SEPAZA-142472 format. One line per 10 residues: number of its first residue (from 0); their letters; for each residue x, y, z of N, C-alpha, C. Coordinates in pm, whole numbers, plus 50000, padded with zeros to 5 digits. Layout:
SEPAZA-142472
NUM	A	X,Y,Z,X,Y,Z,X,Y,Z | ...
This chain:
SEPAZA-142472
0	MKRILVPTDF	58329,16632,71233,58323,16794,71294,58428,16887,71235 | 58352,16957,71182,58473,17063,71162,58525,17226,71210 | 58381,17258,71233,58416,17371,71307,58257,17406,71492 | 58293,17455,71570,58241,17423,71654,58212,17596,71712 | 58160,17604,71748,58116,17778,71780,58068,17742,71934 | 58143,17843,72015,58228,17866,72220,58145,18036,72158 | 58018,18029,72239,57978,18149,72323,58001,18195,72390 | 58084,18277,72420,58114,18380,72548,58067,18475,72631 | 58092,18476,72702,58103,18564,72826,58199,18651,72820 | 58271,18623,72911,58357,18638,72939,58427,18545,73040
10	SANADKAFNY	58381,18522,73121,58322,18430,73284,58429,18296,73273 | 58489,18290,73354,58561,18165,73463,58477,18025,73354 | 58330,18034,73378,58271,17957,73340,58233,17909,73210 | 58215,18022,73107,58253,18020,72968,58384,18026,72917 | 58516,18032,72996,58623,18060,72907,58630,17790,72989 | 58598,17774,73073,58634,17678,73113,58529,17563,72972 | 58412,17664,72949,58365,17583,72799,58445,17598,72664 | 58458,17710,72679,58592,17707,72548,58750,17593,72569 | 58783,17587,72646,58859,17478,72669,58866,17351,72665 | 58661,17349,72725,58613,17159,72639,58652,17225,72502
20	ALGIAKSASA	58589,17300,72466,58613,17271,72303,58736,17254,72222 | 58845,17350,72275,59008,17329,72229,59004,17131,72285 | 59019,17092,72276,59031,16937,72416,58959,16850,72228 | 58826,16930,72199,58710,16876,72103,58779,16814,71970 | 58836,17020,71925,58896,17074,71782,58961,16983,71721 | 59109,17028,71880,59233,16913,71875,59209,16789,71858 | 59190,16689,71862,59133,16547,71811,59018,16597,71726 | 59005,16618,71664,58895,16674,71502,58998,16739,71429 | 59112,16768,71479,59121,16905,71391,59007,16987,71286 | 58905,17054,71364,58858,17100,71393,58812,17293,71360
30	EILVLHVCSL	58789,17349,71311,58766,17485,71387,58709,17520,71476 | 58727,17611,71629,58732,17748,71700,58635,17855,71617 | 58510,17838,71701,58465,17966,71587,58397,18059,71795 | 58498,18136,71836,58411,18187,71934,58318,18328,71911 | 58245,18309,72002,58125,18474,71915,58099,18521,72060 | 58134,18628,72003,58064,18771,72195,57995,18789,72201 | 57832,18822,72174,57700,18926,72188,57743,19019,72264 | 57693,19104,72231,57714,19278,72294,57574,19345,72239 | 57573,19451,72353,57425,19565,72316,57469,19639,72394 | 57518,19708,72233,57601,19908,72271,57485,19936,72213
40	PIPAYADEPE	57452,20098,72342,57422,20167,72342,57315,20183,72191 | 57187,20171,72188,57147,20263,72061,57071,20441,72017 | 57161,20482,71953,57140,20678,71995,57002,20716,71932 | 56977,20798,72045,56831,20875,72051,56799,20901,71899 | 56917,20932,71772,56877,20977,71669,56984,20896,71574 | 56887,20980,71402,57074,20899,71309,57163,20910,71352 | 57113,21008,71390,57301,21102,71395,57313,21025,71492 | 57459,20920,71548,57459,20955,71679,57586,21073,71717 | 57528,21100,71840,57660,21206,71888,57830,21140,71887 | 57912,21259,71908,57998,21236,71947,58052,21179,72009
50	DLKLYNRKQV	58008,21163,72131,58020,21105,72292,57982,20941,72278 | 57826,20964,72199,57844,20765,72153,57839,20732,72098 | 57959,20821,71982,58081,20671,71920,58213,20691,71920 | 58204,20797,72038,58348,20709,72050,58338,20595,72245 | 58189,20614,72271,58208,20477,72367,58165,20375,72281 | 58153,20386,72199,58127,20211,72149,58239,20196,72063 | 58327,20320,71984,58424,20223,71967,58551,20170,72058 | 58513,20295,72197,58621,20201,72313,58601,20092,72331 | 58425,20077,72376,58370,19920,72359,58399,19822,72222 | 58409,19853,72121,58431,19747,72048,58561,19744,72036
60	ARLRERLEIY	58691,19829,72010,58857,19764,72093,58874,19683,72198 | 58768,19715,72329,58769,19628,72450,58784,19506,72394 | 58653,19491,72356,58598,19329,72426,58702,19283,72289 | 58754,19291,72181,58791,19274,72046,58982,19175,72126 | 59024,19285,72206,59168,19234,72306,59075,19125,72376 | 58954,19139,72408,58953,18990,72521,58916,18926,72436 | 58895,18870,72332,58885,18795,72245,58956,18700,72169 | 59078,18835,72162,59155,18846,72135,59240,18738,72190 | 59239,18727,72345,59325,18621,72434,59291,18497,72367 | 59132,18450,72314,59118,18287,72289,59224,18263,72139
70	RNIAARDQIA	59244,18366,72058,59306,18351,71960,59438,18278,72012 | 59530,18322,72066,59643,18333,72125,59640,18194,72211 | 59534,18124,72284,59547,18021,72312,59522,17962,72196 | 59469,17999,72209,59464,17819,72053,59570,17767,71957 | 59643,17898,71948,59768,17910,71878,59857,17782,71904 | 59837,17819,72059,59947,17787,72147,59944,17565,72055 | 59838,17528,72094,59822,17363,72021,59743,17394,71885 | 59809,17437,71815,59781,17513,71652,59692,17531,71580 | 59578,17516,71687,59403,17504,71668,59318,17648,71579 | 59303,17619,71493,59185,17734,71397,59127,17759,71473
80	ISTLLVDGEV	59107,17906,71439,59028,18003,71569,58992,18137,71518 | 58866,18118,71498,58821,18271,71425,58740,18329,71529 | 58694,18467,71542,58593,18529,71678,58555,18598,71652 | 58405,18621,71667,58316,18669,71670,58315,18758,71737 | 58216,18870,71712,58150,19024,71810,58065,19080,71703 | 57927,19098,71779,57825,19044,71696,57733,19155,71775 | 57667,19258,71786,57527,19315,71834,57452,19295,71860 | 57346,19282,71955,57230,19178,71930,57199,19134,71982 | 57079,19054,71973,57056,18997,72123,57107,18790,72102 | 57126,18796,72211,57238,18583,72234,57196,18506,72236
90	LDSIVSKSQQ	57004,18513,72250,57024,18361,72163,57002,18377,71953 | 56868,18555,71933,56890,18504,71849,57038,18477,71754 | 57076,18556,71809,57294,18612,71717,57399,18426,71742 | 57299,18369,71856,57392,18227,71800,57344,18097,71754 | 57178,18146,71777,57123,18026,71695,57176,18088,71492 | 57203,18189,71500,57218,18271,71340,57303,18218,71284 | 57415,18246,71364,57591,18245,71333,57639,18087,71355 | 57572,18022,71384,57548,17876,71432,57540,17837,71282 | 57427,17887,71227,57389,17852,71031,57485,17889,71001 | 57484,18038,70998,57543,18164,70861,57663,18063,70862
100	YNVDLIVMAT	57717,17964,70911,57925,17913,70940,57948,17826,70954 | 57764,17698,70921,57753,17607,70952,57862,17500,70988 | 57794,17536,71167,57874,17481,71275,57812,17345,71277 | 57915,17255,71355,57856,17121,71395,57821,17094,71470 | 57884,17190,71580,57837,17145,71733,57887,17316,71775 | 57824,17340,71938,57767,17413,71950,57820,17339,72101 | 57954,17478,72169,57989,17420,72306,57971,17579,72397 | 57907,17502,72506,57827,17620,72594,57873,17657,72722 | 57868,17727,72799,57911,17717,73018,57696,17709,73047 | 57689,17621,73139,57491,17626,73165,57550,17768,73316
110	SGAGSLKTFL	57600,17833,73329,57602,17963,73398,57678,18123,73397 | 57682,18214,73386,57792,18325,73323,57830,18396,73461 | 57926,18478,73453,57980,18569,73551,57845,18573,73680 | 57779,18639,73635,57679,18655,73770,57600,18799,73808 | 57720,18894,73679,57692,19010,73687,57591,19113,73619 | 57565,19220,73609,57434,19293,73519,57524,19265,73405 | 57617,19315,73405,57659,19368,73277,57773,19217,73224 | 57733,19141,73268,57781,19014,73178,57636,18936,73109 | 57641,18871,73034,57515,18752,72995,57523,18615,73111 | 57420,18632,73149,57378,18377,73292,57358,18313,73166
120	FGTRTAAVIA	57418,18239,73170,57434,18149,73042,57334,18039,73057 | 57344,17995,73164,57240,17851,73303,57149,17863,73197 | 57033,18004,73256,56906,17962,73101,56927,18045,72937 | 56985,18111,72934,57052,18081,72815,57103,17989,72716 | 57172,17873,72753,57177,17792,72744,57057,17664,72718 | 56959,17649,72771,56861,17611,72779,56751,17611,72658 | 56742,17801,72679,56697,17915,72532,56789,17853,72395 | 56849,17789,72358,56968,17747,72322,56921,17621,72220 | 56921,17580,72373,56896,17373,72315,56765,17328,72256 | 56653,17467,72328,56552,17435,72191,56505,17512,72059
130	ASKIPIISVP	56612,17604,72046,56582,17669,71928,56695,17640,71852 | 56783,17564,71872,56876,17529,71777,56833,17398,71720 | 56935,17379,71619,56886,17265,71540,57043,17149,71545 | 57119,17240,71584,57291,17138,71591,57351,17127,71723 | 57375,17007,71748,57361,16981,71831,57485,17043,71985 | 57483,17070,72105,57473,17088,72163,57572,17066,72287 | 57676,17093,72353,57760,17038,72506,57696,17144,72564 | 57639,17148,72699,57616,17246,72756,57773,17199,72908 | 57837,17274,72905,57993,17238,73008,57945,17311,73198 | 57885,17227,73258,57854,17327,73357,57974,17337,73453
140	ATFTGGSPRK	57917,17484,73522,58017,17503,73688,58158,17470,73714 | 58019,17298,73790,58101,17242,73843,58178,17150,73789 | 58196,17124,73686,58307,17016,73613,58420,17027,73635 | 58502,16937,73699,58693,16968,73661,58704,16850,73581 | 58647,16720,73491,58757,16659,73418,58821,16714,73300 | 58771,16603,73229,58904,16687,73016,58706,16622,72963 | 58819,16540,72851,58738,16501,72748,58674,16372,72714 | 58550,16356,72729,58473,16230,72781,58565,16084,72761 | 58524,16026,72835,58575,15883,72866,58484,15770,72891 | 58351,15809,72987,58291,15756,72978,58120,15807,72905
150	ILIAMQERES	58058,15743,72810,57942,15841,72708,57807,15785,72782 | 57696,15838,72855,57591,15804,72822,57465,15868,72766 | 57412,15743,72707,57296,15778,72606,57183,15690,72675 | 57109,15881,72767,56966,15801,72849,56890,15829,72671 | 56759,15773,72721,56702,15724,72622,56560,15819,72682 | 56467,15881,72531,56343,15924,72695,56221,15826,72576 | 56286,15797,72479,56120,15705,72432,56240,15672,72255 | 56065,15661,72180,56138,15577,72034,56177,15681,71983 | 56364,15652,71978,56455,15819,71912,56478,15748,71771 | 56620,15801,71719,56600,15764,71538,56711,15762,71546
160	VPLLAPVFQL	56809,15688,71612,56957,15624,71604,57012,15709,71468 | 56973,15745,71348,57093,15799,71279,57151,15967,71380 | 57018,16002,71461,57061,16142,71517,57203,16101,71559 | 57289,15958,71670,57344,15965,71780,57463,15996,71689 | 57476,15950,71578,57578,16004,71546,57727,16050,71574 | 57719,16190,71583,57780,16322,71675,57864,16216,71859 | 57789,16130,71914,57794,16060,71942,57891,15970,71936 | 57887,15891,71838,57955,15810,71783,58105,15798,71777 | 58085,15941,71657,58217,16070,71618,58238,16091,71768 | 58226,16120,71857,58328,16161,71977,58404,16018,72103
170	GKLFDATVKS	58237,15950,72043,58347,15833,72110,58441,15780,72021 | 58482,15759,71876,58641,15706,71841,58697,15805,71840 | 58706,15958,71867,58782,16034,71878,58883,16069,72029 | 58787,16008,72125,58842,15976,72208,58849,15820,72303 | 58804,15710,72266,58862,15609,72229,58768,15590,72415 | 58619,15653,72331,58561,15610,72491,58442,15462,72484 | 58409,15449,72614,58306,15353,72584,58200,15486,72591 | 58105,15372,72546,57934,15451,72487,57833,15300,72561 | 57743,15425,72626,57594,15314,72701,57494,15388,72638 | 57447,15292,72671,57275,15321,72676,57121,15258,72762
180	VIFSDNTDPV	57133,15360,72814,56963,15299,72960,56832,15375,72862 | 56700,15323,72915,56641,15433,72880,56554,15387,73059 | 56463,15475,73094,56425,15501,73185,56234,15482,73206 | 56251,15418,73333,56110,15382,73367,56057,15453,73458 | 55965,15488,73505,56025,15540,73591,55870,15444,73708 | 55856,15448,73894,55794,15349,73963,55658,15312,73938 | 55592,15454,73899,55474,15454,73878,55400,15400,73656 | 55492,15418,73671,55462,15349,73477,55369,15201,73507 | 55258,15227,73409,55216,15095,73391,55291,15013,73370 | 55269,14883,73363,55356,14722,73317,55342,14700,73190
190	AVYLEHSREI	55288,14820,73055,55308,14820,72905,55388,14905,72903 | 55419,14980,72946,55507,15121,72903,55725,15027,72913 | 55667,14951,73062,55754,14939,73080,55820,14785,73002 | 55697,14774,72996,55756,14637,72817,55798,14719,72690 | 55753,14842,72689,55742,14889,72585,55914,14967,72585 | 55874,15034,72738,56082,15074,72682,56155,14933,72724 | 56102,14823,72735,56241,14724,72685,56279,14710,72537 | 56116,14663,72485,56110,14594,72329,56267,14757,72320 | 56232,14908,72321,56227,14937,72293,56415,15041,72266 | 56476,14951,72416,56591,14986,72449,56729,14879,72389
200	ERAAELMRTS	56618,14763,72339,56705,14605,72230,56745,14667,72140 | 56580,14707,72091,56579,14751,71944,56705,14896,71891 | 56724,14983,71945,56779,15042,71952,56902,15050,71951 | 56965,14991,72091,57081,14912,72088,57180,14834,71927 | 57046,14754,71904,57045,14647,71774,57066,14762,71685 | 57037,14869,71673,57071,14968,71496,57219,15032,71555 | 57263,15084,71653,57379,15149,71711,57490,15039,71670 | 57420,14904,71703,57559,14811,71664,57608,14771,71473 | 57494,14815,71481,57534,14776,71284,57513,14884,71242 | 57462,14945,71301,57448,15141,71241,57670,15198,71283
210	YKIAHLAPEH	57683,15141,71336,57825,15218,71391,57955,15206,71438 | 57928,14973,71412,58032,14982,71409,58075,14833,71571 | 57968,14866,71635,57977,14823,71766,57992,14729,71843 | 58097,14614,71831,58007,14492,71894,57977,14507,72031 | 58043,14584,72083,58000,14582,72225,57896,14656,72280 | 57800,14705,72254,57761,14762,72370,57609,14715,72435 | 57622,14718,72538,57530,14694,72587,57406,14764,72676 | 57292,14723,72650,57158,14822,72718,57128,14821,72868 | 57024,14924,72881,56987,14911,72984,56913,14945,73012 | 56793,14889,73157,56643,14940,73140,56707,14971,73245
220	IVGTGFTDTI	56621,15087,73354,56720,15143,73481,56535,15254,73511 | 56531,15203,73690,56353,15219,73669,56369,15274,73821 | 56264,15384,73798,56356,15480,73966,56178,15601,73992 | 56225,15654,74068,56081,15803,74130,56158,15878,74046 | 56156,15926,73900,56159,16077,73915,56307,16033,73776 | 56306,16115,73726,56390,16126,73607,56496,16096,73571 | 56539,16283,73653,56660,16289,73651,56725,16380,73756 | 56755,16247,73853,56743,16200,74000,56803,16030,73956 | 56687,15976,73892,56741,15834,73879,56845,15841,73750 | 56854,15932,73651,56960,15954,73595,57084,15986,73655
230	TDYIEGHNVD	57045,16080,73784,57199,16173,73838,57267,16064,73924 | 57181,15941,73992,57253,15847,74043,57318,15780,73929 | 57250,15756,73853,57375,15593,73733,57442,15709,73738 | 57493,15824,73688,57586,15903,73614,57726,15868,73765 | 57656,15910,73862,57779,15928,73947,57790,15798,73988 | 57704,15705,74013,57782,15562,73998,57788,15470,73863 | 57835,15518,73852,57918,15465,73706,58029,15574,73608 | 58101,15682,73733,58104,15765,73706,58151,15808,73524 | 57990,15829,73452,57978,15910,73379,58058,15973,73337 | 58084,16063,73226,58121,16239,73218,58100,16253,73131
240	LLVMVTHAQG	57978,16232,72989,57992,16288,72910,57814,16253,72841 | 57701,16291,72905,57570,16228,72907,57477,16329,72717 | 57426,16205,72687,57388,16269,72591,57173,16213,72633 | 57139,16328,72525,56963,16334,72549,56949,16370,72414 | 56850,16327,72379,56773,16386,72251,56684,16465,72267 | 56663,16593,72223,56555,16664,72250,56400,16646,72164 | 56280,16674,72197,56201,16683,72137,56152,16778,72215 | 56134,16901,72123,56131,17010,72212,55903,17033,72166 | 55884,16987,72089,55832,17100,71999,55664,16927,72029 | 55525,16950,71964,55452,16807,72006,55397,16748,72019
250	NVPHLLSFSN	55363,16669,72085,55262,16583,72206,55309,16573,72307 | 55313,16541,72453,55251,16564,72604,55400,16487,72625 | 55450,16366,72564,55591,16310,72584,55739,16394,72541 | 55717,16496,72418,55797,16521,72381,55808,16678,72394 | 55704,16691,72511,55709,16788,72583,55767,16785,72749 | 55803,16680,72755,55808,16608,72855,55995,16586,72896 | 56029,16565,72752,56044,16506,72702,56209,16638,72705 | 56168,16780,72643,56218,16874,72678,56255,16903,72784 | 56104,16880,72889,56254,16916,73042,56270,16894,73051 | 56356,16790,73037,56385,16724,73106,56514,16722,73056
260	TREMALRSGI	56520,16685,72866,56661,16762,72919,56738,16860,72924 | 56607,16998,72950,56632,17190,73006,56723,17082,73174 | 56618,17019,73257,56641,17054,73415,56803,16972,73435 | 56822,16858,73301,56907,16814,73301,57049,16914,73305 | 57067,16974,73200,57133,17112,73203,57193,17204,73195 | 57042,17253,73324,57085,17296,73448,57144,17217,73578 | 57111,17120,73598,57164,17077,73727,57263,16942,73693 | 57340,16923,73550,57431,16772,73552,57553,16834,73639 | 57651,16784,73717,57731,16773,73663,57868,16740,73612 | 57833,16755,73524,57872,16691,73332,57836,16746,73265
270	PLLSIHA	57959,16715,73117,57892,16809,73047,57714,16690,72972 | 57646,16779,72908,57532,16742,72924,57539,16803,72712 | 57517,16663,72576,57535,16693,72470,57401,16623,72440 | 57361,16716,72369,57198,16725,72368,57184,16743,72202 | 57051,16682,72157,57067,16668,72005,56932,16700,72017 | 56903,16759,71919,56698,16807,71860,56727,16673,71752 | 56592,16629,71796,56481,16559,71701,56437,16631,71574
């Protein structure tokens, strides 16, 4: 893990995501790239009026001063950091800059400042999860914890185990325990339940051999509704990082998988690591 992108709207919640990213960057010796996307006024004609030019220059200078604060914070812990100020659309800018700068991880908040002058990151985060091929950690406004110590992989279908490499990298960085579960609904047919049981055992064995983890006890949990059941499990087991693989396209199960991930990103009280399949 070499570079982490942190989009910010300068809200307290975005700052919380930045601090979470700092913890990862410090442990991984990674660089942080802080991105702010603004929307400067568009001139009515090709030749900008002087007052609009002056306004835009002042806006850019003000925003750069705010980005400089992040540089100073990172410098205290000797963490490499760069800042980007982009005039454009939030979603497109996050996706394009993450690709341009070969980012390994995106860390962003799930809600913003709540002002018309700033970007609300709740729905923005869900949109980035759908669009980005890069793993994303969404940090909720209510989260008060620190670096991950108990990581839960919530499997939704037959997942590709190699996709989970970032999970075990984080686990190693923070000496965290990693647990995997698969969910079956109370209304699922017996055949589906049995298939889920076989799948969680298969995946767990692959994880053990692929990532050299001797103790990885899989668990098959049953409940009413994915989100409520996983949330109850998280609270009962003191999980502080949830992992889900996102299948945004394809058949109905894939669409349901993305819907579950999006809902957890908006509702979870702990950070969610979303990995795009």
